[in-house]
gemmi code that builds the backbone of each chain (N, CA, C; Angstrom):
import gemmi

chains = {
    "A": [
        ("MET", (14.156, -29.714, -117.045), (14.366, -28.390, -116.491), (15.712, -28.357, -115.772)),
        ("LYS", (16.479, -27.290, -116.028), (17.805, -27.192, -115.388), (17.716, -26.517, -114.030)),
        ("ILE", (18.688, -26.795, -113.174), (18.717, -26.228, -111.834), (19.201, -24.773, -111.913)),
        ("PRO", (18.475, -23.851, -111.294), (18.885, -22.438, -111.372), (20.148, -22.170, -110.552)),
        ("GLU", (20.819, -21.099, -110.904), (22.002, -20.691, -110.139), (21.582, -19.935, -108.880)),
        ("GLY", (22.434, -19.994, -107.866), (22.242, -19.134, -106.695), (21.357, -19.699, -105.614)),
        ("ILE", (20.891, -20.947, -105.781), (20.047, -21.553, -104.751), (20.849, -21.700, -103.459)),
        ("LYS", (20.200, -21.386, -102.349), (20.895, -21.450, -101.053), (20.406, -22.638, -100.235)),
        ("PHE", (21.330, -23.516, -99.931), (21.019, -24.617, -99.033), (21.546, -24.247, -97.646)),
        ("ASP", (20.887, -24.755, -96.593), (21.313, -24.379, -95.241), (22.561, -25.159, -94.825)),
        ("ASP", (22.958, -25.020, -93.556), (24.221, -25.636, -93.144), (24.158, -27.164, -93.122)),
        ("GLN", (22.942, -27.706, -93.297), (22.825, -29.154, -93.473), (22.648, -29.528, -94.946)),
        ("GLY", (22.790, -28.535, -95.820), (22.681, -28.802, -97.253), (21.244, -28.965, -97.739)),
        ("LEU", (20.303, -28.397, -96.988), (18.891, -28.605, -97.313), (18.158, -27.294, -97.577)),
        ("MET", (17.069, -27.393, -98.302), (16.147, -26.270, -98.452), (14.725, -26.778, -98.193)),
        ("VAL", (13.841, -25.870, -97.815), (12.439, -26.229, -97.584), (11.736, -26.370, -98.932)),
        ("ALA", (10.961, -27.437, -99.064), (10.173, -27.649, -100.276), (8.700, -27.780, -99.897)),
        ("ILE", (7.859, -27.155, -100.685), (6.410, -27.186, -100.473), (5.776, -27.730, -101.749)),
        ("ALA", (4.945, -28.762, -101.607), (4.221, -29.269, -102.768), (2.796, -28.730, -102.721)),
        ("GLN", (2.395, -28.113, -103.819), (1.068, -27.494, -103.892), (0.330, -28.055, -105.102)),
        ("ASP", (-0.925, -28.380, -104.907), (-1.756, -28.923, -105.983), (-1.922, -27.875, -107.075)),
        ("VAL", (-1.468, -28.199, -108.283), (-1.522, -27.215, -109.368), (-2.966, -26.937, -109.778)),
        ("GLU", (-3.857, -27.880, -109.499), (-5.246, -27.691, -109.915), (-6.031, -26.770, -108.957)),
        ("ASN", (-5.926, -26.996, -107.645), (-6.778, -26.215, -106.735), (-6.019, -25.402, -105.674)),
        ("GLY", (-4.672, -25.414, -105.726), (-3.898, -24.580, -104.821), (-3.728, -25.144, -103.416)),
        ("GLU", (-4.278, -26.319, -103.137), (-4.128, -26.914, -101.805), (-2.654, -27.245, -101.539)),
        ("VAL", (-2.168, -26.887, -100.364), (-0.816, -27.285, -99.984), (-0.879, -28.752, -99.571)),
        ("LEU", (-0.118, -29.585, -100.241), (-0.211, -31.032, -100.059), (0.753, -31.558, -99.000)),
        ("MET", (1.958, -31.022, -98.967), (2.948, -31.482, -97.987), (4.111, -30.508, -97.947)),
        ("GLN", (4.910, -30.656, -96.906), (6.166, -29.916, -96.789), (7.251, -30.920, -96.496)),
        ("ALA", (8.356, -30.791, -97.192), (9.492, -31.693, -96.967), (10.769, -30.906, -97.218)),
        ("PHE", (11.890, -31.610, -97.260), (13.169, -30.953, -97.513), (13.803, -31.527, -98.774)),
        ("MET", (14.658, -30.729, -99.397), (15.420, -31.190, -100.560), (16.882, -30.865, -100.356)),
        ("ASN", (17.745, -31.815, -100.720), (19.147, -31.453, -100.908), (19.332, -31.139, -102.403)),
        ("GLU", (20.549, -30.849, -102.810), (20.755, -30.441, -104.202), (20.370, -31.563, -105.163)),
        ("GLU", (20.678, -32.806, -104.801), (20.363, -33.930, -105.689), (18.846, -34.086, -105.848)),
        ("ALA", (18.111, -33.926, -104.755), (16.647, -34.042, -104.822), (16.059, -32.961, -105.728)),
        ("LEU", (16.583, -31.750, -105.614), (16.104, -30.665, -106.468), (16.451, -30.943, -107.929)),
        ("ARG", (17.684, -31.377, -108.163), (18.128, -31.654, -109.533), (17.258, -32.747, -110.167)),
        ("LEU", (17.035, -33.830, -109.410), (16.224, -34.938, -109.938), (14.776, -34.518, -110.175)),
        ("SER", (14.232, -33.686, -109.273), (12.854, -33.209, -109.454), (12.729, -32.411, -110.745)),
        ("LEU", (13.745, -31.565, -111.002), (13.704, -30.721, -112.199), (13.978, -31.534, -113.461)),
        ("GLU", (14.941, -32.451, -113.378), (15.324, -33.223, -114.571), (14.271, -34.244, -114.984)),
        ("THR", (13.701, -34.933, -113.968), (12.774, -36.026, -114.288), (11.324, -35.557, -114.341)),
        ("GLY", (11.039, -34.401, -113.724), (9.652, -33.931, -113.690), (8.794, -34.663, -112.664)),
        ("VAL", (9.446, -35.404, -111.793), (8.744, -36.121, -110.723), (9.418, -35.740, -109.400)),
        ("ALA", (8.620, -35.424, -108.372), (9.176, -34.871, -107.129), (10.042, -35.875, -106.368)),
        ("HIS", (11.210, -35.408, -105.969), (12.127, -36.144, -105.098), (12.425, -35.260, -103.887)),
        ("TYR", (12.594, -35.883, -102.741), (12.902, -35.140, -101.522), (14.081, -35.798, -100.807)),
        ("TYR", (14.492, -35.166, -99.705), (15.523, -35.758, -98.862), (14.905, -35.984, -97.488)),
        ("SER", (14.958, -37.226, -97.022), (14.396, -37.537, -95.713), (15.436, -37.272, -94.633)),
        ("ARG", (15.098, -36.346, -93.718), (16.029, -36.045, -92.614), (16.116, -37.206, -91.636)),
        ("SER", (15.005, -37.914, -91.407), (15.038, -39.021, -90.442), (15.763, -40.236, -91.021)),
        ("ARG", (15.517, -40.538, -92.288), (16.168, -41.712, -92.893), (17.502, -41.347, -93.539)),
        ("LYS", (17.806, -40.049, -93.577), (19.057, -39.557, -94.151), (19.302, -40.096, -95.556)),
        ("LYS", (18.255, -40.044, -96.384), (18.455, -40.490, -97.763), (17.480, -39.818, -98.721)),
        ("LEU", (17.897, -39.821, -99.966), (17.068, -39.318, -101.050), (15.825, -40.188, -101.147)),
        ("TRP", (14.729, -39.584, -101.590), (13.456, -40.257, -101.526), (12.607, -39.795, -102.706)),
        ("LYS", (12.214, -40.741, -103.548), (11.293, -40.408, -104.643), (9.880, -40.543, -104.103)),
        ("LYS", (9.170, -39.438, -104.055), (7.800, -39.448, -103.540), (6.957, -40.423, -104.357)),
        ("GLY", (6.276, -41.343, -103.671), (5.424, -42.307, -104.362), (6.136, -43.580, -104.761)),
        ("GLU", (7.393, -43.719, -104.323), (8.210, -44.879, -104.715), (7.509, -46.194, -104.347)),
        ("SER", (6.983, -46.261, -103.101), (6.317, -47.510, -102.707), (4.804, -47.448, -102.926)),
        ("SER", (4.204, -46.267, -102.821), (2.739, -46.155, -102.911), (2.235, -45.962, -104.337)),
        ("GLY", (3.119, -45.514, -105.223), (2.676, -45.141, -106.570), (2.099, -43.735, -106.639)),
        ("HIS", (2.046, -43.064, -105.494), (1.444, -41.729, -105.446), (2.468, -40.654, -105.775)),
        ("VAL", (2.893, -40.650, -107.016), (3.924, -39.715, -107.450), (3.344, -38.320, -107.657)),
        ("GLN", (4.250, -37.360, -107.719), (3.881, -35.968, -107.960), (4.523, -35.510, -109.263)),
        ("GLN", (3.708, -35.188, -110.243), (4.222, -34.705, -111.528), (4.399, -33.196, -111.442)),
        ("VAL", (5.633, -32.755, -111.635), (5.974, -31.344, -111.426), (5.554, -30.518, -112.639)),
        ("LYS", (4.678, -29.533, -112.403), (4.166, -28.696, -113.489), (4.785, -27.306, -113.497)),
        ("GLU", (5.180, -26.819, -112.324), (5.800, -25.492, -112.228), (6.663, -25.465, -110.986)),
        ("VAL", (7.768, -24.738, -111.057), (8.669, -24.624, -109.910), (8.876, -23.148, -109.618)),
        ("ARG", (8.640, -22.769, -108.352), (8.800, -21.379, -107.937), (9.806, -21.283, -106.799)),
        ("LEU", (10.595, -20.228, -106.807), (11.568, -19.981, -105.745), (11.206, -18.706, -105.019)),
        ("ASP", (11.589, -18.633, -103.743), (11.250, -17.422, -102.997), (12.362, -16.380, -103.118)),
        ("CYS", (12.124, -15.233, -102.507), (13.022, -14.087, -102.642), (14.444, -14.372, -102.158)),
        ("ASP", (14.569, -15.263, -101.167), (15.891, -15.609, -100.635), (16.544, -16.756, -101.388)),
        ("LEU", (15.824, -17.364, -102.302), (16.298, -18.553, -103.038), (16.638, -19.713, -102.106)),
        ("ASP", (15.933, -19.784, -100.980), (16.190, -20.910, -100.064), (14.925, -21.727, -99.770)),
        ("ALA", (13.869, -21.501, -100.537), (12.649, -22.312, -100.399), (12.042, -22.457, -101.787)),
        ("VAL", (11.418, -23.607, -102.013), (10.893, -23.907, -103.343), (9.458, -24.419, -103.230)),
        ("ILE", (8.623, -24.004, -104.156), (7.283, -24.580, -104.305), (7.269, -25.414, -105.573)),
        ("LEU", (6.835, -26.654, -105.441), (6.551, -27.464, -106.619), (5.040, -27.446, -106.816)),
        ("LYS", (4.596, -26.950, -107.933), (3.174, -27.092, -108.261), (3.047, -28.416, -109.001)),
        ("VAL", (2.257, -29.311, -108.417), (2.265, -30.694, -108.897), (0.868, -31.196, -109.243)),
        ("HIS", (0.883, -32.190, -110.107), (-0.313, -33.018, -110.284), (-0.094, -34.250, -109.413)),
        ("GLN", (-0.884, -34.364, -108.355), (-0.708, -35.435, -107.363), (-1.506, -36.669, -107.767)),
        ("ILE", (-0.823, -37.790, -107.946), (-1.521, -39.053, -108.148), (-1.895, -39.585, -106.765)),
        ("GLY", (-3.144, -40.009, -106.571), (-3.576, -40.533, -105.271), (-3.533, -39.460, -104.208)),
        ("GLY", (-2.865, -39.734, -103.099), (-2.784, -38.763, -102.018), (-1.339, -38.505, -101.615)),
        ("ALA", (-1.092, -37.315, -101.070), (0.277, -36.972, -100.661), (0.635, -37.588, -99.314)),
        ("CYS", (-0.366, -37.822, -98.467), (-0.072, -38.193, -97.078), (-0.120, -39.708, -96.879)),
        ("HIS", (0.831, -40.218, -96.091), (0.891, -41.657, -95.841), (-0.312, -42.140, -95.017)),
        ("THR", (-1.077, -41.187, -94.427), (-2.252, -41.562, -93.643), (-3.475, -41.825, -94.526)),
        ("GLY", (-3.369, -41.502, -95.814), (-4.502, -41.698, -96.720), (-5.207, -40.410, -97.096)),
        ("PHE", (-4.837, -39.330, -96.418), (-5.429, -38.047, -96.784), (-4.732, -37.485, -98.028)),
        ("ARG", (-5.465, -36.673, -98.758), (-4.877, -36.064, -99.959), (-3.740, -35.112, -99.572)),
        ("SER", (-3.950, -34.349, -98.504), (-2.920, -33.426, -98.009), (-2.468, -33.853, -96.624)),
        ("CYS", (-1.187, -33.647, -96.337), (-0.679, -33.907, -94.981), (-1.246, -32.921, -93.963)),
        ("PHE", (-1.733, -31.790, -94.435), (-2.234, -30.750, -93.516), (-3.734, -30.927, -93.289)),
        ("TYR", (-4.116, -32.079, -92.749), (-5.537, -32.400, -92.594), (-6.036, -32.089, -91.185)),
        ("ARG", (-5.195, -31.515, -90.328), (-5.632, -31.203, -88.974), (-5.721, -29.706, -88.742)),
        ("VAL", (-6.882, -29.274, -88.285), (-7.143, -27.862, -88.038), (-7.152, -27.638, -86.537)),
        ("VAL", (-6.534, -26.543, -86.088), (-6.486, -26.217, -84.662), (-7.795, -25.535, -84.258)),
        ("ASN", (-8.452, -26.089, -83.245), (-9.646, -25.474, -82.660), (-9.238, -24.383, -81.671)),
        ("PRO", (-10.161, -23.481, -81.341), (-9.840, -22.403, -80.388), (-9.274, -22.911, -79.056)),
        ("ASP", (-9.728, -24.092, -78.597), (-9.233, -24.606, -77.314), (-7.927, -25.395, -77.453)),
        ("GLY", (-7.338, -25.406, -78.645), (-6.059, -26.086, -78.848), (-6.194, -27.546, -79.267)),
        ("SER", (-7.406, -28.073, -79.254), (-7.602, -29.438, -79.760), (-7.563, -29.410, -81.295)),
        ("LEU", (-7.472, -30.600, -81.880), (-7.357, -30.688, -83.329), (-8.565, -31.416, -83.907)),
        ("ARG", (-9.020, -30.950, -85.042), (-10.077, -31.695, -85.749), (-9.567, -32.064, -87.136)),
        ("GLU", (-10.011, -33.228, -87.615), (-9.606, -33.659, -88.951), (-10.528, -33.019, -89.973)),
        ("GLU", (-9.938, -32.421, -90.981), (-10.721, -31.774, -92.027), (-9.943, -31.934, -93.314)),
        ("GLY", (-10.273, -32.955, -94.046), (-9.527, -33.206, -95.279), (-10.148, -34.356, -96.026)),
        ("GLN", (-9.657, -34.552, -97.236), (-10.218, -35.559, -98.123), (-9.408, -36.843, -98.002)),
        ("LYS", (-10.048, -37.914, -97.540), (-9.368, -39.210, -97.446), (-9.483, -39.877, -98.816)),
        ("VAL", (-8.350, -40.215, -99.398), (-8.410, -40.709, -100.778), (-7.927, -42.146, -100.947)),
        ("PHE", (-7.271, -42.704, -99.912), (-6.891, -44.110, -100.026), (-6.771, -44.728, -98.644)),
        ("ASN", (-6.709, -46.050, -98.640), (-6.586, -46.821, -97.409), (-5.119, -47.228, -97.229)),
        ("PRO", (-4.433, -46.620, -96.269), (-2.997, -46.892, -96.143), (-2.692, -48.369, -95.901)),
        ("GLY", (-3.583, -49.073, -95.224), (-3.373, -50.501, -94.978), (-3.267, -51.297, -96.268)),
        ("GLN", (-4.012, -50.878, -97.271), (-3.951, -51.569, -98.569), (-2.757, -51.125, -99.403)),
        ("VAL", (-2.498, -49.824, -99.390), (-1.445, -49.286, -100.260), (-0.061, -49.724, -99.800)),
        ("TYR", (0.135, -49.781, -98.482), (1.481, -50.074, -97.967), (1.616, -51.508, -97.464)),
        ("LYS", (0.695, -52.405, -97.883), (0.702, -53.763, -97.310), (1.893, -54.598, -97.769)),
        ("LYS", (2.486, -54.185, -98.934), (3.611, -54.976, -99.457), (4.807, -54.946, -98.505)),
    ],
    "B": [
        ("MET", (-6.590, -18.461, -79.433), (-6.429, -19.871, -79.762), (-5.268, -20.451, -78.948)),
        ("LYS", (-5.500, -21.625, -78.373), (-4.453, -22.236, -77.546), (-3.515, -23.095, -78.386)),
        ("ILE", (-2.312, -23.292, -77.881), (-1.305, -24.075, -78.595), (-1.614, -25.565, -78.407)),
        ("PRO", (-1.667, -26.337, -79.509), (-1.995, -27.759, -79.387), (-0.854, -28.540, -78.731)),
        ("GLU", (-1.214, -29.673, -78.167), (-0.192, -30.556, -77.590), (0.494, -31.371, -78.686)),
        ("GLY", (1.734, -31.770, -78.407), (2.414, -32.726, -79.282), (3.159, -32.140, -80.454)),
        ("ILE", (3.214, -30.807, -80.527), (3.943, -30.174, -81.632), (5.428, -30.522, -81.518)),
        ("LYS", (6.040, -30.829, -82.659), (7.461, -31.215, -82.651), (8.319, -30.106, -83.242)),
        ("PHE", (9.215, -29.626, -82.413), (10.201, -28.667, -82.897), (11.498, -29.420, -83.169)),
        ("ASP", (12.291, -28.961, -84.120), (13.528, -29.684, -84.464), (14.623, -29.407, -83.434)),
        ("ASP", (15.845, -29.887, -83.708), (16.901, -29.779, -82.695), (17.346, -28.333, -82.468)),
        ("GLN", (16.866, -27.423, -83.339), (17.107, -26.000, -83.087), (15.876, -25.315, -82.484)),
        ("GLY", (14.878, -26.134, -82.134), (13.668, -25.583, -81.512), (12.730, -24.911, -82.492)),
        ("LEU", (12.818, -25.291, -83.758), (12.035, -24.611, -84.794), (11.126, -25.574, -85.548)),
        ("MET", (10.078, -25.011, -86.132), (9.244, -25.759, -87.076), (9.047, -24.904, -88.322)),
        ("VAL", (8.732, -25.558, -89.436), (8.481, -24.841, -90.683), (7.081, -24.243, -90.641)),
        ("ALA", (6.966, -22.988, -91.037), (5.672, -22.314, -91.119), (5.452, -21.822, -92.547)),
        ("ILE", (4.239, -22.001, -93.022), (3.854, -21.577, -94.368), (2.663, -20.644, -94.223)),
        ("ALA", (2.763, -19.452, -94.802), (1.619, -18.537, -94.794), (0.929, -18.624, -96.140)),
        ("GLN", (-0.375, -18.877, -96.097), (-1.151, -19.042, -97.325), (-2.322, -18.064, -97.300)),
        ("ASP", (-2.550, -17.402, -98.417), (-3.659, -16.452, -98.530), (-4.980, -17.184, -98.350)),
        ("VAL", (-5.752, -16.805, -97.337), (-7.016, -17.495, -97.064), (-8.033, -17.247, -98.174)),
        ("GLU", (-7.853, -16.129, -98.898), (-8.835, -15.812, -99.940), (-8.615, -16.611, -101.230)),
        ("ASN", (-7.359, -16.678, -101.707), (-7.156, -17.320, -103.018), (-6.189, -18.508, -102.992)),
        ("GLY", (-5.681, -18.881, -101.818), (-4.832, -20.070, -101.723), (-3.382, -19.866, -102.134)),
        ("GLU", (-3.007, -18.650, -102.506), (-1.623, -18.392, -102.892), (-0.696, -18.583, -101.685)),
        ("VAL", (0.422, -19.280, -101.887), (1.413, -19.384, -100.825), (2.192, -18.078, -100.797)),
        ("LEU", (2.153, -17.402, -99.659), (2.715, -16.057, -99.556), (4.174, -16.057, -99.131)),
        ("MET", (4.533, -16.923, -98.196), (5.919, -16.969, -97.709), (6.126, -18.240, -96.910)),
        ("GLN", (7.388, -18.535, -96.674), (7.770, -19.637, -95.789), (8.766, -19.079, -94.806)),
        ("ALA", (8.574, -19.414, -93.540), (9.490, -18.950, -92.499), (9.548, -20.022, -91.424)),
        ("PHE", (10.174, -19.697, -90.305), (10.261, -20.655, -89.205), (9.600, -20.070, -87.968)),
        ("MET", (9.170, -20.961, -87.088), (8.610, -20.551, -85.802), (9.284, -21.333, -84.694)),
        ("ASN", (9.587, -20.652, -83.596), (9.886, -21.366, -82.355), (8.573, -21.423, -81.552)),
        ("GLU", (8.631, -21.992, -80.367), (7.389, -22.176, -79.615), (6.730, -20.832, -79.289)),
        ("GLU", (7.560, -19.836, -78.964), (7.000, -18.526, -78.611), (6.294, -17.893, -79.819)),
        ("ALA", (6.893, -18.018, -80.990), (6.283, -17.450, -82.203), (4.945, -18.118, -82.484)),
        ("LEU", (4.892, -19.426, -82.318), (3.627, -20.143, -82.539), (2.583, -19.708, -81.513)),
        ("ARG", (3.004, -19.646, -80.249), (2.087, -19.258, -79.181), (1.530, -17.852, -79.422)),
        ("LEU", (2.404, -16.917, -79.776), (1.954, -15.541, -80.018), (1.038, -15.452, -81.238)),
        ("SER", (1.359, -16.221, -82.273), (0.501, -16.213, -83.469), (-0.907, -16.688, -83.121)),
        ("LEU", (-0.987, -17.734, -82.293), (-2.286, -18.285, -81.923), (-3.022, -17.374, -80.943)),
        ("GLU", (-2.285, -16.821, -79.983), (-2.927, -15.997, -78.952), (-3.392, -14.644, -79.479)),
        ("THR", (-2.548, -14.023, -80.319), (-2.859, -12.660, -80.765), (-3.631, -12.649, -82.082)),
        ("GLY", (-3.572, -13.762, -82.838), (-4.233, -13.788, -84.139), (-3.473, -13.030, -85.210)),
        ("VAL", (-2.229, -12.698, -84.929), (-1.374, -12.021, -85.902), (-0.071, -12.822, -86.002)),
        ("ALA", (0.399, -13.067, -87.223), (1.529, -13.982, -87.428), (2.839, -13.448, -86.864)),
        ("HIS", (3.514, -14.311, -86.112), (4.860, -14.066, -85.594), (5.759, -15.210, -86.072)),
        ("TYR", (7.011, -14.888, -86.338), (7.961, -15.910, -86.782), (9.251, -15.781, -85.977)),
        ("TYR", (10.172, -16.706, -86.256), (11.498, -16.610, -85.647), (12.512, -16.461, -86.778)),
        ("SER", (13.293, -15.429, -86.737), (14.299, -15.203, -87.765), (15.576, -15.967, -87.432)),
        ("ARG", (15.936, -16.902, -88.307), (17.174, -17.659, -88.083), (18.405, -16.789, -88.257)),
        ("SER", (18.362, -15.821, -89.188), (19.546, -14.982, -89.403), (19.713, -13.959, -88.282)),
        ("ARG", (18.618, -13.369, -87.845), (18.711, -12.360, -86.783), (18.591, -12.983, -85.394)),
        ("LYS", (18.275, -14.273, -85.353), (18.131, -15.022, -84.092), (17.191, -14.328, -83.115)),
        ("LYS", (16.040, -13.922, -83.634), (15.066, -13.290, -82.751), (13.640, -13.459, -83.250)),
        ("LEU", (12.727, -13.319, -82.320), (11.304, -13.332, -82.624), (10.976, -12.129, -83.495)),
        ("TRP", (9.977, -12.291, -84.332), (9.716, -11.292, -85.340), (8.223, -11.250, -85.593)),
        ("LYS", (7.623, -10.080, -85.381), (6.209, -9.913, -85.736), (6.142, -9.458, -87.184)),
        ("LYS", (5.555, -10.283, -88.018), (5.456, -9.951, -89.443), (4.705, -8.630, -89.615)),
        ("GLY", (5.319, -7.692, -90.325), (4.674, -6.409, -90.574), (4.983, -5.366, -89.530)),
        ("GLU", (5.921, -5.704, -88.617), (6.257, -4.790, -87.518), (6.684, -3.420, -88.048)),
        ("SER", (7.568, -3.419, -89.064), (8.003, -2.126, -89.598), (7.187, -1.689, -90.811)),
        ("SER", (6.704, -2.615, -91.598), (6.004, -2.265, -92.843), (4.508, -2.032, -92.639)),
        ("GLY", (3.968, -2.568, -91.552), (2.507, -2.528, -91.375), (1.787, -3.647, -92.113)),
        ("HIS", (2.545, -4.468, -92.818), (1.945, -5.536, -93.618), (1.750, -6.797, -92.785)),
        ("VAL", (0.859, -6.693, -91.835), (0.610, -7.808, -90.918), (-0.225, -8.893, -91.594)),
        ("GLN", (-0.202, -10.058, -90.947), (-0.985, -11.202, -91.425), (-1.979, -11.584, -90.337)),
        ("GLN", (-3.260, -11.448, -90.635), (-4.312, -11.828, -89.682), (-4.620, -13.310, -89.864)),
        ("VAL", (-4.424, -14.063, -88.791), (-4.530, -15.522, -88.851), (-5.997, -15.939, -88.808)),
        ("LYS", (-6.438, -16.639, -89.852), (-7.839, -17.062, -89.950), (-8.013, -18.551, -89.680)),
        ("GLU", (-6.993, -19.335, -89.961), (-7.067, -20.781, -89.724), (-5.645, -21.295, -89.569)),
        ("VAL", (-5.479, -22.301, -88.707), (-4.160, -22.895, -88.486), (-4.271, -24.391, -88.731)),
        ("ARG", (-3.399, -24.910, -89.585), (-3.392, -26.337, -89.897), (-2.031, -26.942, -89.576)),
        ("LEU", (-2.048, -28.172, -89.091), (-0.808, -28.892, -88.788), (-0.705, -30.112, -89.680)),
        ("ASP", (0.527, -30.536, -89.955), (0.675, -31.701, -90.819), (0.698, -32.989, -89.999)),
        ("CYS", (0.779, -34.100, -90.697), (0.673, -35.429, -90.080), (1.757, -35.667, -89.032)),
        ("ASP", (2.929, -35.075, -89.201), (4.034, -35.237, -88.248), (4.001, -34.207, -87.127)),
        ("LEU", (3.094, -33.268, -87.195), (3.005, -32.156, -86.228), (4.293, -31.337, -86.147)),
        ("ASP", (5.011, -31.270, -87.279), (6.234, -30.468, -87.278), (6.232, -29.373, -88.353)),
        ("ALA", (5.082, -29.139, -88.949), (4.952, -28.042, -89.914), (3.553, -27.459, -89.771)),
        ("VAL", (3.449, -26.151, -89.996), (2.183, -25.456, -89.775), (1.857, -24.568, -90.977)),
        ("ILE", (0.598, -24.534, -91.330), (0.100, -23.564, -92.315), (-0.750, -22.546, -91.578)),
        ("LEU", (-0.429, -21.283, -91.788), (-1.316, -20.212, -91.340), (-2.094, -19.737, -92.544)),
        ("LYS", (-3.406, -19.855, -92.501), (-4.212, -19.234, -93.544), (-4.512, -17.825, -93.081)),
        ("VAL", (-4.051, -16.861, -93.858), (-4.043, -15.480, -93.376), (-4.737, -14.520, -94.326)),
        ("HIS", (-5.195, -13.435, -93.723), (-5.576, -12.272, -94.512), (-4.361, -11.345, -94.493)),
        ("GLN", (-3.726, -11.195, -95.656), (-2.485, -10.424, -95.757), (-2.791, -8.961, -96.038)),
        ("ILE", (-2.328, -8.081, -95.144), (-2.402, -6.647, -95.420), (-1.193, -6.293, -96.293)),
        ("GLY", (-1.395, -5.558, -97.364), (-0.288, -5.183, -98.245), (0.313, -6.398, -98.911)),
        ("GLY", (1.632, -6.550, -98.808), (2.308, -7.691, -99.428), (3.155, -8.427, -98.420)),
        ("ALA", (3.372, -9.720, -98.680), (4.170, -10.525, -97.751), (5.663, -10.318, -97.967)),
        ("CYS", (6.070, -9.961, -99.174), (7.501, -9.948, -99.502), (8.100, -8.565, -99.357)),
        ("HIS", (9.317, -8.513, -98.810), (9.989, -7.233, -98.606), (10.359, -6.565, -99.937)),
        ("THR", (10.282, -7.330, -101.051), (10.604, -6.772, -102.368), (9.437, -5.990, -102.958)),
        ("GLY", (8.254, -6.095, -102.321), (7.079, -5.401, -102.829), (6.086, -6.323, -103.516)),
        ("PHE", (6.494, -7.574, -103.713), (5.556, -8.531, -104.289), (4.592, -9.030, -103.210)),
        ("ARG", (3.429, -9.430, -103.655), (2.440, -9.955, -102.706), (2.940, -11.259, -102.091)),
        ("SER", (3.553, -12.113, -102.898), (4.112, -13.371, -102.413), (5.622, -13.371, -102.594)),
        ("CYS", (6.326, -14.009, -101.651), (7.776, -14.171, -101.798), (8.132, -15.112, -102.946)),
        ("PHE", (7.188, -15.938, -103.356), (7.472, -16.929, -104.412), (7.114, -16.355, -105.781)),
        ("TYR", (7.789, -15.262, -106.148), (7.444, -14.562, -107.386), (8.351, -14.953, -108.548)),
        ("ARG", (9.261, -15.928, -108.304), (10.158, -16.324, -109.389), (9.870, -17.742, -109.848)),
        ("VAL", (9.672, -17.878, -111.140), (9.355, -19.167, -111.745), (10.583, -19.650, -112.513)),
        ("VAL", (10.884, -20.946, -112.389), (12.038, -21.526, -113.073), (11.664, -21.838, -114.525)),
        ("ASN", (12.445, -21.309, -115.456), (12.272, -21.635, -116.867), (12.956, -22.966, -117.187)),
        ("PRO", (12.600, -23.589, -118.322), (13.227, -24.870, -118.692), (14.758, -24.814, -118.741)),
        ("ASP", (15.335, -23.666, -119.116), (16.804, -23.576, -119.193), (17.436, -23.208, -117.849)),
        ("GLY", (16.648, -23.153, -116.780), (17.182, -22.871, -115.448), (17.214, -21.394, -115.101)),
        ("SER", (16.902, -20.528, -116.064), (16.805, -19.103, -115.732), (15.492, -18.853, -115.002)),
        ("LEU", (15.380, -17.662, -114.418), (14.196, -17.333, -113.620), (13.437, -16.189, -114.254)),
        ("ARG", (12.119, -16.270, -114.213), (11.313, -15.131, -114.651), (10.435, -14.682, -113.488)),
        ("GLU", (10.194, -13.371, -113.433), (9.331, -12.846, -112.379), (7.881, -12.969, -112.815)),
        ("GLU", (7.073, -13.524, -111.929), (5.660, -13.680, -112.251), (4.898, -13.527, -110.948)),
        ("GLY", (4.422, -12.339, -110.697), (3.734, -12.098, -109.436), (3.179, -10.695, -109.429)),
        ("GLN", (2.411, -10.433, -108.390), (1.717, -9.161, -108.284), (2.535, -8.230, -107.401)),
        ("LYS", (3.005, -7.121, -107.964), (3.741, -6.123, -107.183), (2.715, -5.211, -106.529)),
        ("VAL", (2.757, -5.129, -105.192), (1.685, -4.395, -104.510), (2.165, -3.165, -103.744)),
        ("PHE", (3.492, -3.038, -103.552), (3.982, -1.807, -102.914), (5.412, -1.526, -103.339)),
        ("ASN", (5.824, -0.296, -103.055), (7.174, 0.150, -103.378), (8.020, 0.056, -102.115)),
        ("PRO", (8.973, -0.899, -102.081), (9.733, -1.090, -100.840), (10.514, 0.152, -100.426)),
        ("GLY", (10.938, 0.956, -101.370), (11.669, 2.179, -101.050), (10.837, 3.139, -100.203)),
        ("GLN", (9.550, 3.156, -100.449), (8.657, 4.034, -99.674), (8.295, 3.403, -98.320)),
        ("VAL", (8.020, 2.098, -98.352), (7.524, 1.442, -97.136), (8.615, 1.332, -96.067)),
        ("TYR", (9.857, 1.085, -96.511), (10.929, 0.869, -95.534), (11.846, 2.079, -95.388)),
        ("LYS", (11.393, 3.272, -95.815), (12.292, 4.430, -95.823), (12.598, 4.955, -94.428)),
        ("LYS", (11.699, 4.613, -93.456), (11.919, 5.133, -92.093), (13.202, 4.577, -91.493)),
    ],
}
model = gemmi.Model(1)
for chain_id, residues in chains.items():
    chain = gemmi.Chain(chain_id)
    for i, (resn, *xyz) in enumerate(residues, 1):
        res = gemmi.Residue()
        res.name, res.seqid = resn, gemmi.SeqId(i, " ")
        for name, pos in zip(("N", "CA", "C"), xyz):
            atom = gemmi.Atom()
            atom.name, atom.element = name, gemmi.Element(name[0])
            atom.pos, atom.b_iso = gemmi.Position(*pos), 0.0
            res.add_atom(atom)
        chain.add_residue(res)
    model.add_chain(chain)
structure = gemmi.Structure()
structure.add_model(model)
structure.setup_entities()
């Protein structure tokens, strides 16, 4: 898949990326992409992101094997945010949950865990 | 709903916010929130955002009437991104589409529109 024209990256050269489960619509994670990450995601069909903390390109699942196969790519009205509809191998979250959004806010501001735990991070990241 | 502890805002005081249709899981829009926008969204039950271009707090639907009633709030593993599961009145996008993510990338990099048009922006924003 080729990179569309007119995509807007912010003053740090990044755009917001959202990975959504193509099968059930669950939002799996939110990350950022620079132009190279977007290009690689489209060209290879496997999600790549840009890590703001590590300041480097990052192939999702590189160490865990939990890659995201890109099935559809959507852009928003401003062309500055992208949704990847993906087939997620394993889980998206490094904590072992399928989605990074596994915490729900209670009325009193406390958080409860509500999500599907799909792997044991101690085993997956032991290398 | 009270604001949870430990939320991380970036160096501009913002976090990524994703509005998702509570009924069918469609991602409606992506925007940013500062602490006040998050607090107001939780306290009032109606989505508020922070506009980076206009540099001001923004109640979604203020001029259009297309407000978002917050039904559930989820945080990600890093506590720096939030999903609002909302009941969307009208459409989320100023173009008249229900979702801002109405453009799908074709294999050749061109874009096709694929979404539900729910209002005429010329009528809604004529005031």
